[in-house]
N, C-alpha and C positions, 0 to 999 in steps of 0.2 A: 484430276480425278473425275470431273464432270463428264469428260469424254468417255470414260469407262461406263459411267451410269447410263449415258445415252446409247452407247454401243450395245450394252446388255439389254436395255429396254427395247431397242429396235429389233434385236434378235428374238426376244420374247414375242413381240408384236408379229414378226414374220412367222413364227411357229403357230400362233393363234390364227393368223390369216390362212395358213395352210389347211386349217380345219373347216374353212368356209368353202362350199355350202354343205358338205356332207355331215358335219357334226354341229358346227355353230352356224348361225345365219348372219351374225353381225359381230364385228369387233370394233371397239372404240378405245381411244386413249383418254386419259384423265382430262377433265375439263374443269379448271379451277373456278370458272364462273358459275358452275352449277354445283351446289353443295350437297344436294340429295340425289343419289343415283336414280331414284324413282321419278325425279322431275326431268330426266333426260328425254330426248326425242329418240326412242329406239324403234326402228322400223320393222325388225323381225326377231323372233326368239327361237332358240336360246341365243342370248347375246352375252358377250364377254366385255368387261370394262377393265382395262389395265390402268392401275393407279400408280402414282409416283412412289418410288421406293423409300424405305428407311435405310439409312446407313447404320448398320448395327454395331459393327466392331471392326477393329483393325488388329491383325495379328502380326507382330514384329517378327520378321525372318532374319534380317541382318540390320545393320545400322542405317541402311537406305531402303531396304526392301520390306514391303508389307503385303499381307493378304487382306483385302478389304471385302467385307461381306455386306451385300445389299439384300434387303428383303422386299420383294415385289408381291403385291396382292392383285390377283385377277378375280374379279367378282363375276360369277356366272349367274345370269338371271333367266328363268324360264317362267312363262305364264302358267299358273296352276291349272287353268282350263285346258291347256295343251298336254298335260301329263296324263297318260292313259294307264301306266303301270309303274310299280317301283323299279322294275328292271330297266325301264327307259332312263330313269335318272342314274341308276348304277352304271349303265353303259356309257352315258354322257360323262359321268365322273371318271370312269376308267379310261376312256379314250383320251380325255384331256390330260389326265395324269401321265399315261404312258407316253404321250407325245413328248413330254419333257423328261421323263425318267429314262427314255431311250436315247437321249442326247445329253450325256453327262457334262458337256462343256458349252452347250448352246452353239455348236459349230465353232468353238474357240473363243467366243465372246466372253465367257466366264471361265477363263483358263485354269482356275483353281478348283472348279467343280460346281455342280448344281445339285441342290437338294429340294425336290418338289414334295409337297404334301397337300392334302385336300381336307377342308373343314367339313363338319357335319352339315347336312342340308337343313334349311330353316324355311318355314312358311312366313311370308310377310304379307299382311293385309293392308292395302291402301284403297284407292278407288277400285283397283283390281287386286286379285291375289296372285302372288308370285312365289316360286320356289327358288331359293338362293343358296349358293355355296361359294366358297373361295378356294382358288388354287393359290397356295403360298409357295413362292420360289425363292429359296435362299441361293443367291448367285455369288460366288467368290471369284475375285480377280486379283492377280498379282499387280502390285503398284510399286514403282520405284520413285522415291522422292527425289525432286530436283536438287 
């Protein structure tokens, strides 16, 4: 099952990478050594951080076949100083969402379907101010038990 998780994660990363540099400026994978996303070394904004998934549920299809649902979160961070209008954020959110909504199986990596959604935007104030939202991807894959 870990191979499915890795395959789907790599497909999501490839989709995010396809948005660089036109929509996103940087894409990072989860780094378990850094607990706070705002402590990361981010070189350019907006940046996307793909975190490891939750395995939410398994739907039994037959006595050997299941559909496993993984939930991935992609945290999108933009420096507040770089935001010039609300439509700028709406366009960013829409482009990121459509990239995944237009590929309902992530090129076959999530062969039982993909359900993307976007969280509301939030302002986070640290040493600098950021605008943050999440892309949530529920990716479902068929799995046959050995």
